[in-house]
C-alpha positions as CSV (number, residue, x, y, z in Angstrom):
1,X,111.2,-52.1,5.2
2,X,111.9,-55.3,7.1
3,X,111.4,-55.3,10.9
4,X,114.1,-57.3,12.7
5,X,112.9,-60.9,13.0
6,X,109.5,-59.7,11.8
7,X,107.3,-59.4,8.8
8,X,108.4,-57.6,5.6
9,X,106.3,-54.4,5.9
10,X,106.8,-53.7,2.3
11,X,104.1,-56.3,1.7
12,X,101.5,-54.8,4.0
13,X,98.0,-54.6,2.7
14,X,96.5,-51.1,1.9
15,X,95.8,-49.1,5.0
16,X,98.4,-50.9,7.2
17,X,101.3,-48.6,6.9
18,X,104.7,-49.7,8.2
19,X,104.6,-46.7,10.5
20,X,101.6,-48.2,12.2
21,X,103.6,-51.3,13.2
22,X,106.6,-49.2,14.3
23,X,104.3,-46.9,16.4
24,X,103.0,-50.0,18.2
25,X,106.5,-51.3,18.9
26,X,107.5,-47.9,20.2
27,X,104.4,-47.8,22.4
28,X,105.1,-51.2,24.0
29,X,107.2,-49.9,26.9
30,X,104.6,-47.5,28.4
31,X,101.9,-50.0,28.0
32,X,103.5,-52.5,30.4
33,X,104.7,-50.3,33.3
34,X,106.6,-53.2,34.8
35,X,110.0,-52.9,33.2
36,X,109.4,-55.4,30.4
37,X,111.9,-53.6,28.1
38,X,114.9,-53.7,30.5
39,X,117.8,-55.3,28.6
40,X,115.7,-56.3,25.6
41,X,117.7,-57.7,22.6
42,X,116.4,-56.3,19.3
43,X,116.2,-59.9,18.1
44,X,113.4,-60.4,20.7
45,X,111.1,-57.9,19.0
46,X,108.4,-60.0,17.4
47,X,105.7,-59.1,14.8
48,X,103.1,-61.6,13.7
49,X,100.3,-61.6,11.2
50,X,97.0,-63.5,10.6
51,X,94.1,-63.2,8.2
52,X,90.7,-64.9,8.0
53,X,88.4,-64.5,5.0
54,X,85.3,-66.2,6.5
55,X,83.1,-65.4,9.6
56,X,83.6,-67.2,12.9
57,X,87.0,-68.7,11.9
58,X,90.4,-69.1,13.6
59,X,94.0,-68.9,12.4
60,X,97.3,-69.3,14.2
61,X,99.5,-66.2,13.6
62,X,102.6,-66.4,11.3
63,X,105.9,-64.5,11.1
64,X,105.7,-64.0,7.4
65,X,103.3,-62.7,4.7
66,X,102.6,-64.3,1.4
67,X,103.0,-62.5,-1.9
68,X,99.5,-61.0,-1.6
69,X,100.1,-59.6,1.8
70,X,98.1,-62.2,3.7
71,X,99.4,-63.9,6.8
72,X,99.3,-67.4,5.2
73,X,102.9,-68.0,4.3
74,X,105.3,-69.8,6.6
75,X,104.4,-71.9,9.6
76,X,102.3,-71.4,12.7
77,X,104.2,-69.4,15.3
78,X,104.9,-71.1,18.6
79,X,106.4,-69.2,21.5
80,X,109.8,-70.7,22.3
81,X,110.2,-73.0,25.3
82,X,111.5,-71.0,28.3
83,X,110.1,-67.7,26.9
84,X,106.9,-65.8,27.0
85,X,105.6,-63.5,24.3
86,X,104.4,-60.2,25.6
87,X,102.1,-58.7,23.0
88,X,101.8,-54.9,23.5
89,X,99.9,-53.8,20.5
90,X,97.6,-54.8,17.7
91,X,96.9,-53.3,14.3
92,X,93.8,-54.7,12.8
93,X,91.2,-54.2,10.1
94,X,87.9,-55.9,9.2
95,X,86.3,-56.3,5.7
96,X,83.0,-54.8,6.8
97,X,81.6,-52.6,9.5
98,X,80.6,-54.0,12.9
99,X,82.9,-57.1,12.6
100,X,85.1,-57.9,15.6
101,X,88.3,-59.8,16.3
102,X,89.6,-61.7,19.3
103,X,93.3,-62.4,20.0
104,X,94.2,-65.5,22.1
105,X,96.5,-68.5,22.4
106,X,96.1,-72.3,22.4
107,X,98.0,-75.5,22.6
108,X,98.2,-76.2,18.9
109,X,98.2,-74.4,15.5
110,X,95.2,-74.1,13.2
111,X,95.1,-73.3,9.5
112,X,93.6,-70.1,8.0
113,X,89.7,-70.0,8.2
114,X,89.7,-73.0,10.5
115,X,86.2,-73.7,12.0
116,X,87.7,-75.2,15.2
117,X,89.5,-73.2,17.8
118,X,93.0,-74.2,18.9
119,X,93.1,-76.9,21.6
120,X,92.6,-75.3,25.1
121,X,92.1,-71.9,23.5
122,X,92.4,-68.9,25.8
123,X,91.0,-65.5,24.6
124,X,92.5,-62.3,25.8
125,X,89.6,-60.2,24.6
126,X,86.4,-62.2,24.8
127,X,83.2,-61.0,23.2
128,X,85.0,-59.3,20.3
129,X,86.5,-56.4,22.2
130,X,88.4,-55.3,19.1
131,X,85.6,-53.8,17.0
132,X,85.8,-52.7,13.4
133,X,83.4,-49.8,13.1
134,X,84.1,-49.2,9.4
135,X,85.1,-51.5,6.6
136,X,88.8,-51.7,5.8
137,X,89.6,-49.0,8.4
138,X,92.9,-49.7,10.3
139,X,92.6,-49.6,14.0
140,X,95.3,-49.8,16.7
141,X,94.9,-51.3,20.2
142,X,97.5,-51.4,22.9
143,X,97.2,-53.6,26.0
144,X,99.7,-56.1,27.4
145,X,98.8,-59.7,26.6
146,X,101.1,-62.6,27.6
147,X,101.4,-65.8,25.6
148,X,103.1,-68.5,27.7
149,X,105.9,-70.7,26.5
150,X,105.1,-73.3,23.8
151,X,101.7,-71.8,23.1
152,X,100.4,-70.6,19.7
153,X,98.8,-67.1,19.4
154,X,95.7,-67.0,17.2
155,X,93.2,-64.7,15.6
156,X,89.4,-65.4,15.9
157,X,87.4,-63.4,13.3
158,X,83.8,-62.8,14.4
159,X,81.2,-61.6,11.9
160,X,83.5,-61.8,8.8
161,X,87.0,-61.5,7.4
162,X,89.7,-59.7,9.3
163,X,93.5,-59.2,9.4
164,X,95.7,-58.5,12.4
165,X,99.3,-57.6,13.0
166,X,100.7,-57.9,16.5
167,X,103.9,-56.6,18.0
168,X,105.6,-57.9,21.1
169,X,108.7,-59.0,22.8
170,X,110.1,-62.4,23.9
171,X,111.1,-62.5,27.6
172,X,112.2,-65.3,29.8
173,X,109.3,-67.3,31.2
């Protein structure tokens, strides 16, 4: 299954079922409570993916998966000028128990497992709010997070490897 303008969900890693991504997209409206979905074009639905394999590393999110299901194919995703990306949901998993992930944005893109954060990094969820209680368990988190125009959304893996899928919509800035 391919989500419109999104990742090919047929390549999702084990435990991240396509229905999980679709459930997040369907839950976006109620999570905003300020009419974010009024007049939304289906082309503005966005899904992104990132995966780090090493502790305390960063990676800019991508639109496409590689053949192994990791978010390392394609290029760093940058929000279009004049738009903002409203992330409404996250599906994530960590490779071991008690690892955490942080979602944020910065002024530039960084490669997978990068030790340095993006320039002027802003974390939505500081201190590892997204917690992986069990290894390889899939978790879902919904909360509106707004990435401004021309910024690069990123994953920060704390403790060890993790993978995230985010779902959101593009809206005028």
